[in-house]
C-alpha positions as semicolon CSV with decimal commas, in nm:
position;residue;x (nm);y (nm);z (nm)
1;E;5,677;-2,274;-12,643
2;Y;5,797;-2,355;-12,261
3;P;5,611;-2,324;-11,924
4;G;5,749;-1,995;-11,902
5;G;5,744;-1,798;-12,210
6;G;5,967;-1,833;-12,394
7;V;5,959;-1,934;-12,762
8;G;6,173;-2,285;-12,822
9;P;6,245;-2,442;-13,145
10;A;5,981;-2,507;-13,398
11;G;5,837;-2,889;-13,455
12;L;6,031;-2,963;-13,775
13;A;5,892;-3,010;-14,128
14;R;5,979;-3,302;-14,326
15;E;6,112;-3,146;-14,630
16;S;6,275;-3,356;-14,952
17;K;6,696;-3,346;-14,910
18;S;6,716;-3,099;-15,220
19;A;6,523;-2,835;-15,000
20;R;6,736;-2,880;-14,659
21;L;7,037;-2,883;-14,935
22;T;6,878;-2,548;-15,041
23;H;6,798;-2,356;-14,708
24;G;7,166;-2,219;-14,669
25;D;7,046;-2,054;-15,035
26;R;6,759;-1,905;-14,924
27;V;6,906;-1,786;-14,553
28;I;7,169;-1,631;-14,731
29;G;6,989;-1,467;-15,015
30;D;6,720;-1,256;-14,814
31;A;7,028;-1,133;-14,535
32;L;7,201;-1,034;-14,824
33;T;6,814;-0,895;-14,944
34;L;6,786;-0,727;-14,594
35;E;7,127;-0,588;-14,604
36;A;7,090;-0,387;-14,941
37;L;6,753;-0,221;-14,811
38;E;6,971;-0,027;-14,519
39;T;7,301;0,039;-14,758
40;A;7,138;0,110;-15,150
41;P;7,148;0,457;-15,203
42;R;6,765;0,601;-15,256
43;L;6,686;0,679;-15,603
44;R;6,540;1,075;-15,657
45;R;6,265;1,025;-15,913
46;K;6,274;1,337;-16,161
47;K;5,992;1,582;-16,180
48;P;5,674;1,496;-16,404
49;K;5,666;1,700;-16,689
50;A;5,298;1,888;-16,695
51;P;5,050;1,820;-16,938
52;F;5,110;2,049;-17,273
53;R;4,847;2,337;-17,272
54;S;4,774;2,287;-16,879
55;I;4,807;2,545;-16,579
56;A;5,131;2,393;-16,452
57;Y;5,267;2,380;-16,763
58;R;5,252;2,766;-16,851
59;K;5,322;2,835;-16,480
60;Q;5,655;2,646;-16,592
61;L;5,733;2,816;-16,847
62;L;5,646;3,161;-16,737
63;A;5,871;3,062;-16,498
64;D;6,135;2,996;-16,754
65;K;6,157;3,328;-16,905
66;K;6,146;3,507;-16,554
67;K;6,469;3,275;-16,449
68;A;6,670;3,306;-16,829
69;A;6,554;3,722;-16,834
70;E;6,720;3,746;-16,492
71;S;7,044;3,537;-16,596
72;R;7,098;3,755;-16,936
73;S;7,297;4,139;-16,876
74;P;7,055;4,442;-17,043
75;W;7,114;4,467;-17,469
76;R;7,159;4,800;-17,368
77;H;7,474;4,983;-17,134
78;K;7,500;5,327;-17,027
79;Y;7,830;5,458;-17,178
80;D;8,084;5,613;-16,880
81;F;8,191;5,965;-17,058
82;S;8,388;6,002;-16,747
83;K;8,604;5,745;-16,856
84;D;8,694;5,939;-17,160
85;M;8,815;6,261;-17,046
86;V;9,195;6,202;-16,983
């Protein structure tokens, strides 16, 4: 620290020559990791399936059944007799 409260360079630690040579590799790896955290897309996790025979499982079955019923057209169609009178 400087007298005014500023921060200066840290003290030099004794490191081997190989540790000093690989310093740049570590710094670049850290920088790339931080970059990837900001730019990588977030993964969406799949919604977990409810256990068999649980209340949540039965609610899902009911919702699926209602959705399937709404998507199907009715099997009985009303006949339009006005089209026959030509």
